[in-house]
Every structure is written in C-alpha cells, then in structure tokens.
N, C-alpha and C positions, 0 to 999 in steps of 0.2 A: 565696504573697504576693498580696494583693488587687491587682487592676489599678487603676491610677490613673484618675480621671475628670476630671482637670484638663485642659481643652482649650486654655487660654491663660493667660499670666501676663505681668506687666510688672515690670521692675526699673528704677526711675526715678532716675537720678543718685545711686546709693549705692555703685557699684562702686569709687569712689575711696577709700572707707572700708574696703574689704575686702582684707585681706592675702592670704588664701588664696582667690583668685577661682576656682581650679580646683575646689575643694571645693564652693563655692556653685553654680557652673555645673553640676557633676556632679549635685548634688541636684536642681536644676531639671530636668535631663534625666530623672532617675529618676522624678519625680512627674508629669511631663507624659505625657498619653495619646499613643500613636503618632499622628502627624499633627498633634500639638499645636504651638502657636506660642508663642514668647517674644519680647517686645520688651525690649531692654536698652539704656538710654541711659547714656552715661558720657563724662566728659572724659578725653582721652588725651594722652599726650606727643606732640608733633609735632616741634619743633626747639628744643633747648636746654631749660633749666630754666624753669619758670614763675615768675612774680612772687609771692612769698609775703608775707603770709598770704593764703590762699584760703578760700572759703566752708567747705570741709571740713577744712582743715588749716592750722596756723600755720607749719609748717616741713616740709621734705621727709621728715623722720623720722616724721611722723604722717600722711603721705599715701601712698597705694598706687596711684600712677599707673603705667600700662603704655602702650606704644605701640600703634597701630592693628593692626599685624601680630600682635603678641603676643596681643592680645585675640581676634582672629579665630582664631588657633591654639588658644586655650583652648576656644573653642566647638567647633571641629572635633575636637579631641582628646576632648572629652566625648561625641562622637557626633552632634552637631547638624549639620544642613545649613544653611549660611548662605544665606538667601534674598535679603537685601539689606543693604547698608551705606549709610547716609545720613549725609553730612557736614552737620551743622546749624550749623557755625561761622559762616558768613556771616550766617545769619538771626539768631543770637544777637547778633552785633556790630551789625548793622543796627537791631535792635529797641532795643538799649541806646543807640545814637546818636540814634534818633528820640525816645526818652524823654528823653534829656539835653537835646536841643534844643527840646523841647516846652514847657519851663518848668514842667511839672507837678512838684511836689514832694510827698513823702509827708506826710500829715496827722500831727499830733502823736500821735494814737492809733496810726496805722500804724507810726510810728517806735518807739513804746513797745513794741508787739507784736514788731517785729523785734528790738529789743534784748533783750527777755525770752527770746524763742525762739532767736535766732541770735547774740546777744552784741552788746555795744556797738560793737565794731569791724567789724560786718558790712558797713557801707557801704564801708569800705576794702577788705575782702576781696572784695566783689563787683566793685569797680573793678579790682582786681588780676586777677580772673578775666577780665573783658572785655579788659583790656590784654593779658593773656597770649594770649587768642584772637586779638586784632587783630594782635599781633606774630608770630603763627604758632608760638608756643611750645606752645600747647595746641590741640586740636581737640575739637569736641563731636560725638559720634557717636550715631546710633540704629542698632542692629543688630537685624535681624529674622531669627530662626532658627526652624527647625522640627525636630521629632523625626521621623525617618523612620517611615513607616507599616509 
C-alpha cells in the first residue's frame, strides 16, 4: 500500500451530519502521514437537548450530535493523539451578540444567497444554534489531533 503524503487536513463543522463518525475519523487517520495533523470543528452536546431546527438539522432524528467526551474517545480509539481541545462557544456567542447589536443587516443579495444555499428558515436555525450555545445546551469545539510518527 502506498504511503500517504497528506500532512494536514481540516473538517470544518460537518461532523454533526455524520452518523458514523468513527468510520470517517478512521479514514482520516488512514490517509494522514505519520506526524500529520487534523483540525476538526464540531458542535457537541453539552447539557440537554438543543433548540431545533438547527443549521444542519430540523430535528434530533436528522442530527448526529455527540458529547465532548465521546468525540475525544472516537479520536483516541482511531489512534490519534489529542493535541488540544479548544472550546469556541464563548467566541461564537460574543460574535453573534456583537453582530446583533451592530444594526448591520444582510443585504437583499446576501439574504437571497443564504436562502438558496441554506434554506428560507436559515435565520431561525442560526438563532436556535446561538441560543443553544448561550444556554449551555451545545458547545462549539475545535479539536487538534495528530497521527503518531
């Protein structure tokens, strides 16, 4: 089998859509070069159920959330070394509050693009996401892992 030459990879907020996270994380481990790094960002369960609909799912049945410890275990079980876990929850909430209080609203073109790409109910989904973060129901994590050399 040829050796992988992939030194780094990123998975940016798609994990909530993945039912079989172990398989995806295992494949990331397989293709990374020894010493390679992966940055994985994901919303995780914190305390209680989040407020649906969310940007990635309209109901719990279409969401694949896990808690922080489960996600860390999935990486460890795949063979990764967990270098750092960064909780970005506060930054997400603060940015949303700053934007809301700024008076800046999306232009008609921005709204149209969001509706086409993300659906007409995306504004409510985003509000529910921020509310769930602010209420401690969800957390937003960045996990940096490496494949042992």
